[in-house]
Every structure is written in structure tokens, then in C-alpha cells.
C-alpha positions as CSV (number, residue, x, y, z in Angstrom):
1,X,166.1,-130.5,141.9
2,X,164.8,-127.2,144.6
3,X,168.7,-127.5,145.9
4,X,169.7,-127.6,142.7
5,X,167.8,-124.3,142.0
6,X,168.9,-123.0,145.6
7,X,172.7,-123.4,145.1
8,X,171.7,-121.7,141.9
9,X,170.1,-119.1,143.1
10,X,173.3,-119.1,145.5
11,X,176.0,-118.9,143.0
12,X,174.5,-116.1,141.0
13,X,172.9,-114.0,144.1
14,X,177.0,-112.5,143.8
15,X,176.2,-111.7,140.3
16,X,172.5,-109.5,140.8
17,X,173.3,-108.2,144.0
18,X,175.1,-105.3,142.6
19,X,172.4,-104.9,140.2
20,X,169.7,-105.2,142.7
21,X,171.1,-102.6,145.0
22,X,171.8,-100.7,141.9
23,X,167.8,-100.1,141.0
24,X,167.1,-99.4,144.4
25,X,169.9,-96.4,145.1
26,X,169.2,-94.7,141.2
27,X,165.4,-94.3,142.5
28,X,164.0,-97.3,139.5
29,X,161.8,-99.7,139.7
30,X,160.7,-98.8,143.0
31,X,157.7,-100.9,144.9
32,X,154.2,-98.6,145.4
33,X,152.9,-98.8,148.8
34,X,148.8,-99.4,148.8
35,X,147.5,-97.1,150.9
36,X,144.5,-96.7,152.5
37,X,143.7,-100.9,153.2
38,X,140.7,-102.3,155.3
39,X,141.3,-104.8,157.9
40,X,138.9,-107.4,159.3
41,X,139.6,-110.3,161.4
42,X,137.7,-113.8,160.9
43,X,138.6,-115.6,164.0
44,X,136.4,-118.6,162.6
45,X,137.8,-119.1,159.4
46,X,134.7,-119.5,158.0
47,X,133.2,-116.3,156.2
48,X,131.9,-116.0,152.7
49,X,133.1,-113.8,149.8
50,X,129.0,-112.9,150.1
51,X,129.0,-111.7,153.7
52,X,132.6,-110.3,153.6
53,X,131.2,-108.0,151.0
54,X,127.9,-107.4,153.1
55,X,130.1,-106.1,156.2
56,X,132.2,-103.9,154.2
57,X,129.8,-101.5,153.1
58,X,128.1,-102.2,156.2
59,X,131.1,-100.4,157.7
60,X,132.7,-103.4,160.0
61,X,136.5,-103.6,158.5
62,X,139.2,-101.6,160.5
63,X,140.5,-99.0,158.2
64,X,144.7,-98.8,158.9
65,X,146.8,-96.0,157.4
66,X,150.1,-98.0,158.6
67,X,152.2,-98.6,156.7
68,X,153.2,-102.4,158.8
69,X,149.5,-104.3,159.8
70,X,150.7,-106.3,163.3
71,X,148.3,-109.6,163.4
72,X,148.9,-112.0,166.5
73,X,148.6,-115.9,165.9
74,X,145.1,-116.2,167.0
75,X,143.9,-114.3,164.2
76,X,144.3,-116.9,161.5
77,X,142.4,-115.6,158.8
78,X,142.4,-112.1,157.9
79,X,140.6,-109.9,155.3
80,X,141.9,-107.2,153.6
81,X,139.8,-104.3,151.1
82,X,141.9,-101.9,149.2
83,X,141.8,-100.4,145.4
84,X,144.1,-101.2,142.5
85,X,146.9,-98.4,142.2
86,X,145.8,-97.1,138.8
87,X,149.3,-96.4,136.4
88,X,149.3,-97.6,132.6
89,X,152.5,-99.6,133.4
90,X,153.0,-103.4,132.3
91,X,151.0,-105.9,134.8
92,X,151.0,-105.4,138.7
93,X,151.8,-107.4,141.3
94,X,151.2,-107.5,145.1
95,X,153.2,-108.4,147.1
96,X,152.2,-108.6,151.3
97,X,154.7,-110.7,152.8
98,X,156.9,-113.3,153.3
99,X,156.3,-117.4,153.0
100,X,156.3,-118.0,157.0
101,X,153.6,-115.7,157.3
102,X,151.0,-116.2,154.1
103,X,150.2,-120.1,153.7
104,X,147.1,-119.1,151.8
105,X,146.2,-115.9,150.0
106,X,142.9,-115.7,148.0
107,X,142.9,-112.7,145.1
108,X,138.6,-111.1,144.8
109,X,137.4,-109.2,142.1
110,X,134.7,-108.2,140.5
111,X,133.2,-110.5,137.2
112,X,131.3,-109.1,134.5
113,X,127.6,-109.3,136.0
114,X,129.5,-107.3,139.7
115,X,130.1,-110.3,141.7
116,X,133.1,-111.4,143.7
117,X,134.8,-114.2,142.1
118,X,138.4,-116.1,143.3
119,X,140.4,-113.9,140.7
120,X,143.9,-116.0,141.9
121,X,144.7,-118.0,144.9
122,X,148.3,-118.7,146.3
123,X,149.3,-121.7,148.6
124,X,152.5,-122.5,150.5
125,X,152.3,-125.9,150.1
126,X,151.8,-125.8,145.8
127,X,154.1,-125.2,143.7
128,X,151.6,-124.6,140.8
129,X,150.1,-121.6,142.4
130,X,153.5,-119.5,142.2
131,X,153.8,-117.5,139.2
132,X,155.5,-117.9,136.0
133,X,158.7,-115.4,136.3
134,X,159.6,-114.5,140.3
135,X,162.7,-116.0,141.8
136,X,162.3,-119.3,143.5
137,X,160.7,-118.2,146.5
138,X,158.3,-115.9,146.4
139,X,155.1,-114.1,147.4
140,X,153.4,-112.4,144.9
141,X,150.1,-112.3,143.3
142,X,149.2,-110.6,140.3
143,X,146.6,-108.0,140.4
144,X,143.9,-107.6,137.2
145,X,144.9,-106.0,133.5
146,X,141.9,-103.6,133.8
147,X,142.5,-99.8,134.6
148,X,139.2,-99.4,137.2
149,X,138.7,-98.4,140.4
150,X,137.0,-101.4,142.2
151,X,137.8,-102.4,144.9
152,X,139.6,-105.8,145.9
153,X,139.6,-108.4,148.5
154,X,142.5,-110.4,149.6
155,X,141.8,-113.6,152.0
156,X,145.4,-114.5,154.0
157,X,145.5,-117.2,155.8
158,X,148.0,-118.2,158.2
159,X,148.9,-119.9,162.1
160,X,151.7,-117.4,163.3
161,X,152.6,-113.8,164.2
162,X,152.5,-112.0,161.1
163,X,153.6,-108.9,159.7
164,X,152.0,-107.1,156.4
165,X,153.3,-105.4,154.2
166,X,151.4,-104.5,150.6
167,X,153.9,-103.8,148.4
168,X,153.1,-103.4,144.0
169,X,155.0,-103.7,141.0
170,X,155.4,-104.8,137.6
171,X,157.5,-108.0,136.8
172,X,161.0,-106.8,136.7
173,X,160.2,-104.6,140.1
174,X,159.0,-107.5,142.0
175,X,161.7,-109.9,140.7
176,X,164.2,-107.3,142.5
177,X,163.1,-106.8,145.7
178,X,162.6,-110.6,146.0
179,X,165.7,-110.9,144.5
180,X,167.0,-108.3,147.4
181,X,164.8,-109.8,150.2
182,X,166.9,-113.5,148.8
183,X,170.4,-111.8,149.3
184,X,170.4,-112.3,153.3
185,X,169.2,-115.5,153.4
186,X,170.8,-117.3,150.6
187,X,174.0,-115.4,152.2
188,X,172.9,-116.7,156.0
189,X,172.4,-120.3,153.9
190,X,176.1,-120.5,152.7
191,X,177.8,-119.1,155.6
192,X,176.1,-121.4,158.1
193,X,177.5,-124.1,154.7
194,X,181.2,-122.9,155.0
195,X,180.4,-123.2,158.8
196,X,179.0,-126.6,159.2
197,X,181.9,-128.0,157.1
198,X,185.0,-126.4,158.1
199,X,184.1,-127.9,161.7
200,X,183.4,-131.2,160.6
201,X,187.0,-131.5,159.0
202,X,187.8,-130.0,163.0
203,X,185.5,-133.3,164.0
204,X,187.2,-135.4,161.9
205,X,190.8,-134.4,163.0
206,X,190.5,-134.5,166.6
207,X,187.0,-136.8,167.1
208,X,186.1,-134.4,169.8
209,X,182.2,-135.8,171.0
210,X,181.1,-132.0,171.7
211,X,181.4,-132.0,168.1
212,X,178.4,-134.0,167.1
213,X,175.8,-132.4,168.6
214,X,177.1,-128.4,167.7
215,X,177.2,-129.9,163.8
216,X,173.5,-131.2,164.4
217,X,172.5,-127.7,165.6
218,X,174.2,-126.1,162.9
219,X,172.2,-128.1,160.3
220,X,169.0,-127.5,161.9
221,X,169.8,-123.2,161.6
222,X,170.1,-123.3,158.8
223,X,167.2,-124.5,157.9
224,X,165.0,-123.0,160.9
225,X,165.9,-119.5,160.4
226,X,165.6,-119.1,157.1
227,X,162.2,-121.2,157.6
228,X,160.5,-119.3,160.2
229,X,162.3,-115.4,158.3
230,X,159.9,-116.5,154.9
231,X,162.8,-118.5,152.5
232,X,161.8,-121.9,152.9
233,X,164.3,-124.1,151.3
234,X,161.4,-127.4,151.1
235,X,158.3,-127.5,152.8
236,X,155.9,-130.0,153.4
237,X,152.3,-129.4,155.2
238,X,153.7,-131.7,158.7
239,X,156.6,-128.7,159.5
240,X,154.3,-125.8,159.6
241,X,152.6,-124.6,162.8
242,X,149.2,-125.8,163.9
243,X,150.8,-129.7,162.8
244,X,151.9,-132.2,165.6
245,X,155.0,-132.8,163.7
246,X,156.0,-128.8,164.1
247,X,157.0,-129.0,167.6
248,X,158.4,-132.4,166.8
249,X,161.2,-131.6,164.0
250,X,161.5,-128.1,165.7
251,X,162.8,-130.3,168.8
252,X,166.2,-131.0,167.3
253,X,167.1,-127.6,167.8
254,X,166.6,-127.9,171.5
255,X,168.3,-130.9,171.9
256,X,170.9,-130.8,169.9
257,X,171.1,-126.9,171.4
258,X,171.6,-128.4,174.9
259,X,173.6,-131.6,174.6
260,X,176.1,-128.7,172.9
261,X,176.0,-126.9,176.6
262,X,176.3,-130.0,179.2
263,X,179.3,-131.6,177.3
264,X,181.0,-127.8,175.9
265,X,180.9,-126.4,179.6
266,X,181.2,-130.1,181.5
267,X,177.8,-128.4,183.2
268,X,178.2,-132.4,185.3
269,X,181.2,-130.8,186.9
270,X,181.0,-127.7,186.4
271,X,177.6,-126.7,187.9
272,X,175.3,-129.2,187.5
273,X,172.3,-127.6,189.1
274,X,171.9,-125.7,185.3
275,X,171.9,-129.5,184.0
276,X,169.2,-130.5,185.7
277,X,167.1,-127.4,185.0
278,X,168.3,-127.1,181.4
279,X,167.4,-131.4,181.1
280,X,163.6,-130.8,182.8
281,X,163.6,-127.4,180.5
282,X,164.5,-129.6,177.6
283,X,162.0,-132.7,178.3
284,X,159.7,-130.0,178.2
285,X,160.4,-129.2,175.0
286,X,161.3,-132.1,173.7
287,X,158.2,-134.0,174.8
288,X,155.8,-133.0,177.0
289,X,155.0,-129.6,173.6
290,X,154.9,-132.1,171.4
291,X,152.3,-134.5,173.1
292,X,149.9,-131.3,174.3
293,X,150.3,-130.0,170.5
294,X,149.1,-133.9,169.8
295,X,146.2,-133.6,171.7
296,X,144.7,-130.1,170.8
297,X,143.7,-130.0,174.4
298,X,144.9,-126.1,173.8
299,X,144.4,-123.1,171.1
300,X,146.7,-122.9,168.9
301,X,147.2,-119.7,170.1
302,X,147.7,-120.8,173.6
303,X,149.9,-123.6,172.0
304,X,152.1,-120.7,170.5
305,X,152.6,-118.5,173.8
306,X,153.4,-122.1,175.8
307,X,155.8,-123.0,173.4
308,X,157.7,-119.2,172.7
309,X,157.8,-118.9,176.9
310,X,159.3,-121.9,177.2
311,X,162.1,-121.8,174.2
312,X,162.7,-118.4,176.0
313,X,163.5,-119.7,179.3
314,X,165.2,-122.7,177.3
315,X,167.3,-120.2,175.9
316,X,167.9,-117.4,178.8
317,X,169.0,-120.6,180.6
318,X,171.4,-121.9,178.7
319,X,173.3,-118.4,178.4
320,X,172.8,-117.7,182.0
321,X,175.1,-121.8,182.7
322,X,177.5,-120.1,180.2
323,X,177.7,-117.3,182.1
324,X,177.6,-118.7,185.4
325,X,180.5,-120.5,184.5
326,X,182.5,-117.9,182.9
327,X,182.2,-115.9,186.1
328,X,183.1,-118.9,188.2
329,X,186.5,-119.2,185.9
330,X,185.5,-123.7,186.2
331,X,185.7,-123.3,182.1
332,X,188.3,-120.7,180.5
333,X,186.9,-120.9,177.2
334,X,183.5,-120.2,178.2
335,X,183.4,-116.6,176.6
336,X,182.7,-117.4,173.8
337,X,180.2,-119.4,174.1
338,X,178.4,-116.9,176.3
339,X,178.9,-114.2,173.0
340,X,177.3,-116.7,171.1
341,X,174.1,-116.8,173.0
342,X,173.7,-113.3,173.6
343,X,173.5,-112.7,170.2
344,X,171.7,-115.4,168.8
345,X,169.2,-114.4,171.9
346,X,169.7,-111.0,171.1
347,X,168.0,-111.6,167.4
348,X,165.4,-113.4,168.7
349,X,164.5,-110.3,171.1
350,X,164.3,-108.0,168.3
351,X,162.2,-110.8,165.8
352,X,159.6,-112.0,168.2
353,X,158.7,-108.3,169.3
354,X,158.9,-106.4,165.8
355,X,156.2,-109.6,164.7
356,X,154.3,-109.0,167.6
357,X,154.0,-105.1,166.7
358,X,156.1,-104.1,170.1
359,X,158.7,-102.6,167.9
360,X,159.0,-101.0,164.5
361,X,159.1,-103.7,162.0
362,X,162.8,-102.5,159.9
363,X,164.8,-104.5,157.4
364,X,167.6,-104.8,159.9
365,X,164.6,-106.2,162.6
366,X,163.4,-108.1,160.4
367,X,166.6,-109.9,159.5
368,X,167.8,-110.1,162.8
369,X,167.6,-113.7,163.1
370,X,170.1,-114.1,160.7
371,X,172.5,-111.8,161.8
372,X,172.3,-113.4,165.4
373,X,172.6,-116.8,164.8
374,X,175.3,-116.3,161.9
375,X,177.7,-114.1,165.0
376,X,176.4,-116.7,167.0
377,X,178.1,-119.7,164.7
378,X,181.1,-117.7,164.1
379,X,181.6,-117.7,167.8
380,X,181.3,-121.1,169.1
381,X,183.4,-121.9,166.3
382,X,186.1,-119.4,167.8
383,X,184.7,-121.8,171.4
384,X,185.3,-124.8,170.1
385,X,189.0,-123.9,168.4
386,X,189.7,-122.8,172.0
387,X,188.4,-125.5,173.5
388,X,191.4,-127.8,171.8
389,X,194.1,-125.0,172.9
390,X,192.8,-125.8,175.7
391,X,192.9,-128.9,175.8
392,X,196.2,-129.2,174.0
393,X,197.6,-127.4,176.8
394,X,196.3,-129.5,179.4
395,X,197.0,-132.3,177.9
396,X,201.0,-130.6,177.2
397,X,200.9,-130.5,181.2
398,X,199.8,-134.1,181.9
399,X,202.2,-134.9,179.4
400,X,205.2,-133.0,181.6
401,X,203.4,-134.4,185.3
402,X,203.6,-138.0,183.4
403,X,207.4,-137.2,183.3
404,X,208.3,-136.2,186.1
405,X,206.2,-139.0,187.9
406,X,207.9,-141.9,185.8
407,X,211.0,-139.9,186.7
408,X,209.9,-139.9,190.0
409,X,209.1,-143.6,190.0
410,X,212.4,-144.2,188.2
411,X,214.6,-142.8,190.7
412,X,212.1,-144.9,193.4
413,X,212.9,-148.4,191.5
414,X,216.6,-147.2,191.5
415,X,216.4,-146.6,195.4
416,X,214.5,-150.1,195.9
417,X,216.8,-151.6,193.5
418,X,219.8,-151.2,195.3
419,X,218.5,-152.1,198.7
420,X,217.6,-155.1,197.4
421,X,220.9,-155.8,195.8
422,X,223.4,-153.9,198.0
423,X,222.1,-153.0,201.5
424,X,219.7,-156.0,201.8
425,X,221.7,-158.8,200.3
426,X,225.0,-157.8,202.2
427,X,223.4,-159.1,206.0
428,X,221.0,-161.8,204.1
429,X,224.7,-163.0,202.7
430,X,226.7,-162.9,205.6
431,X,223.5,-165.1,208.1
432,X,223.9,-167.6,204.9
433,X,227.5,-168.3,205.5
434,X,227.4,-167.8,209.3
435,X,224.4,-170.5,209.3
436,X,227.0,-172.3,207.3
437,X,229.8,-172.1,209.5
438,X,227.7,-172.5,212.4
439,X,227.0,-176.1,211.4
440,X,230.9,-176.9,211.6
441,X,231.1,-175.5,215.2
442,X,233.4,-177.4,218.1
443,X,232.6,-175.3,221.6
444,X,230.1,-173.3,222.6
445,X,232.1,-170.1,222.8
446,X,232.4,-170.7,218.9
447,X,228.5,-170.8,218.1
448,X,228.1,-168.1,220.6
449,X,230.1,-165.7,218.5
450,X,228.4,-166.6,215.3
451,X,224.9,-166.5,216.8
452,X,225.8,-162.8,218.3
453,X,227.0,-162.2,214.3
454,X,223.5,-163.6,212.9
455,X,221.9,-161.1,215.8
456,X,223.6,-158.2,214.2
457,X,222.7,-159.1,210.4
458,X,219.5,-159.6,211.5
459,X,218.7,-156.1,213.3
460,X,220.5,-154.6,210.1
461,X,218.6,-156.8,207.4
462,X,215.6,-155.7,209.9
463,X,216.3,-151.8,209.7
464,X,216.7,-152.0,206.3
465,X,213.4,-153.5,205.1
466,X,211.5,-151.2,207.6
467,X,213.0,-148.5,205.6
468,X,212.4,-149.6,202.5
469,X,208.5,-149.8,204.1
470,X,208.8,-146.0,205.7
471,X,209.5,-145.2,201.7
472,X,206.6,-147.0,200.0
473,X,204.3,-145.6,202.9
474,X,205.4,-142.0,202.7
475,X,205.2,-142.5,198.4
476,X,201.7,-143.9,199.2
477,X,202.7,-146.7,197.8
478,X,200.8,-148.8,201.2
479,X,197.3,-147.6,200.5
480,X,197.0,-147.4,196.6
481,X,198.5,-151.1,195.2
482,X,197.0,-152.1,199.2
483,X,195.1,-155.3,197.2
484,X,198.3,-155.5,195.0
485,X,200.6,-156.1,197.6
486,X,198.5,-158.5,199.5
487,X,197.7,-160.4,196.2
488,X,201.4,-160.7,196.0
489,X,201.8,-161.4,199.5
490,X,199.0,-164.7,199.6
491,X,200.9,-165.6,196.3
492,X,204.4,-165.7,198.0
493,X,203.0,-168.1,200.8
494,X,200.9,-170.1,198.5
495,X,204.1,-170.8,196.4
496,X,206.0,-171.0,199.8
497,X,204.0,-174.0,200.9
498,X,203.7,-175.8,197.7
499,X,207.7,-175.8,197.5
500,X,206.9,-177.3,201.2
501,X,204.7,-179.6,200.1
502,X,206.6,-181.1,197.2
503,X,209.9,-181.3,199.7
504,X,208.5,-183.0,202.5
505,X,206.4,-185.2,199.7
506,X,209.9,-186.5,198.0
507,X,211.3,-186.8,201.6
508,X,209.2,-189.3,202.5
509,X,209.8,-190.8,199.3
510,X,213.0,-190.9,199.5
């Protein structure tokens, strides 16, 4: 049912996109931003609300005047304190960020007796905690209707690098904002599915095994890239960071990417050392990392550094292997592969730098994952198409070579046939005729004459046989088919012995 909703959104997003952008361009329905904000990191993730209120009163919250609040993965729980924007508009909603960076959120407000109580709770694994009337994938928290200046406390939990941007607006504004943010992921998903279907047809027509890992890789990227960017098509608890199965299913991307690189670049023959190195990194990411994750020997923050570092080395290795093969000129169509991975890595690097607060977090950087992998998919499709053209050229060249080889074989066969039927047969026939005449000679002089002619014909036949042998050796057939010649020689000798044995037996019987 969820996929049906996604398909409907994909169809409808084109109709709503222009209206969404129009609202942004005209200045209508613009979102408000909450500043200043106060931040408290709950490293143990166990602070009760009363303690948090007390810590705020004691000034232990840090003021945050910047628009983007960046947090590393080790800070799994944070508290934000802010005041509700005073407005007489309809009910306001708060959007802290995307679903991939907000797993659980709880908003606390003052009750009638001055105590902080949970007002709204969001859980990314529970669809019933999503507000009604908003798009399919939305993290939006309704704010209290009452107009006052009370302090609001927001508890946010997630296990990954996060960028929080607090924006507010009414239902219409928030819906337009979320649809606008969903535009790029939906276009990306639709685009990748088109690329997938196109390559399925190519695989069915070519039966080239290199398409199999590429098709699996396309499906993985189609889901994983939106997943890590906050647009989650479907989710279960085992799919998220901090759960051992997260490193298992993400290993599909490393495995299919490695197999595709090894097959497409023919690393077994073009770069065997790169092949061994990539297999080693793949084993680490697909086997060792999940085992470490299951063991719980390392904190989730340390595991994230291990995974991200190994992943970066893995992706760079895939790129450098393609670059090496391209520079060495061992694969003509390697340039599309190199360019494709270059865009994918650039998108990943921009995303990682922004989520770690190293570079400014902008709309372009936020969507860099989508841009990089979409361009990669196009270039990989070009790469496979170019590979097909190269294979066709090689096939034509082999056909021409085989045709020339066949002509040479036919010419050689014609030579052998002529030598057997004419040149070799002539002296053999003379020898047979002279032997018959030799039986009826009446003088020594006549016998010597016949023997002299037999010797001449024998020398002539021996010379022709030697020419045939030299011709076969010159063409390399004596070495190439030595085993077959020995078998033929053996069968001939055995046949002669059997014929001689049968003849002797018949002579004895007679």
C-alpha cells in the first residue's frame, strides 16, 4: 500500500511542483525560523524532563544563534529549548529536519499547574504518530494552539550525523514545504526506475552477465540514497543505524558495486592487484563490519567512523581501479565508469562534509547525493552501451579473422588434396605398376631397370611427403595437433596389424 502511495505521489508531484515553487517565488506561505534556540546534549540518553527543566534554569543549555544545528553521531539524544512564535494564524507546525536524522521526537509543554508534560510524540517506525493532512513522508510536529510565551522543550533522538533546522508554518505552508523537499527524491526514484527497466531490456537482449550486479546495484541505490537523505519508502527497526542488520543490508551496495567493477573492468586480467584489494575491502564491509556490529564491542560512534572510513576507501579504490585501467588503455570504455564514480563520490563527499558541519549546509548540498548518483547511473548506462559497441566491434573483428583463417585452411586443404591425389599418387601408381612388371621379368638387366625406376619413384614420393610435412610444420599444425596426429598414427598402425592378423589367420585356415 505504501508503494501505491509513492507511485501516486510520483504522478502528482509534477502537477504540484509548479504550484509549490510559485508559492516560494511570490513570497507566500514562507516558513518561519525559530531563533534563538538553546541546546543540551544528553550523552547518556536518560535525562528525565524534571532534570532537563532544572538544567535549563541553571543555564546549562548552550545558546545557538545559527540556523543549522549540526551534531555528530555520538550525541544520540539532544534537547532543544525555544519559544513558540507568536502569530494569530492557524495551527502552527514545527519541522526540525528529515526522517533519517529524526527517529524519535517528543515535544514538552507546560500544563495548567506549571509542570512540563509530553504534548506530542513522533516515532519514525510508527505511522500512527504522523500528523494528519501532511504528505506521506513528513517529520512535522504540531505546536500548541494557545498564544503565550511559554518555553517549549523538544527531545530529539537519532543515531547518525544530523543537521537540524527549525522551521514553522501552518498546515498549507508545511505541506508545500514538504512536497517541495520530496520533489527531488521522487524524481530520483522515478528516474532510477526508468534506468533500471532500460537496462533490464538490454540484459534480456544481450545476456551479458555484467548487467546482473549492475541491476541489483541500481535497485539498492534507488532505495538507499533517498533513505539516507530522509525520504524513507519503507522502514523497519532492523534497517536503521545502531542495529546490526543495518550493516548487513547496506553491504548489498558494496557487494554489487564490487562485482560490477570486477566484471566490467575485467580486473582479473587488466589489474589483478586492484581486484585482490577490492575483494579484501568488500569482505571487510560485507562480513567483518556486520560481525563487529553484532558483537557490540564498539560504540555506535566508533562503528560509524569505521564504516565511513572503510566505505570511502572502498569507493575511492573502485574509482582508482577504473582510472588505472583507463590510463593504461586496457579497456576502451573505462572512461564512462571513471566519470560515473567521480560524480557519485563527489556527491557523497559533499553530503558527508555538510552533515559533519565542515561546509555550509545548503539545498544543493543536501541533495548532492541524488545528483551524484543520478549522473552516475546515466554514465554507467553509457558505459554499458559503449561496452556493447566495443564487444560488437571485437565480434566483427573475430568473424573477419575467423573468415580469413577459414580461407587459409581451405587453401591448405586444397594443397594437401592436390598433393595427395596427383603429386603423391603419380609415383605411387608407378611403383605399383613396376612391381607388377617385376614379377614377370626374364632377365637380370630387365629387373635392374625396373628397380631403378622404382627407386626414382620412391625418392620422388619421399620428397613430396617431406614437402607436405614441412608445410604442416610451417603452419604450426604439427605442434598444435601433435596429440591428434599421434592418435591417428596409432589407429592406423593398429588397423594394419589387425588386417595383417586377419590375413594370416585366413591363410592358415586355407
